[in-house]
C-alpha positions, 0 to 999 in steps of 0.5 A, a space after each residue: 246285917 242280912 238275913 240267913 236261912 238257916 235249915 235243921 238237917 235232922 228235923 226240919 225246923 226252918 228259921 230266916 237269922 238277922 246275922 253280922 256276916 262277922 257272926 260265926 254261923 248257928 251250928 245247934 238247932 233252937 227246935 231239937 237241940 242238935 249240932 244240925 243246923 245248916 246255912 241254906 243257899 239264897 238268892 240275892 234280895 237286890 237287883 243291878 240296874 
């Protein structure tokens, strides 16, 4: 399962979440409760040789 990085646009709280690809993205920030939790773009964790 991939690890997704989320960050709240309201309070700035950041969290890495282990989720299935088929799971719906999180939207509510666990810190402030606002619906401003967005998935961040991150680099891939592997290299092709």
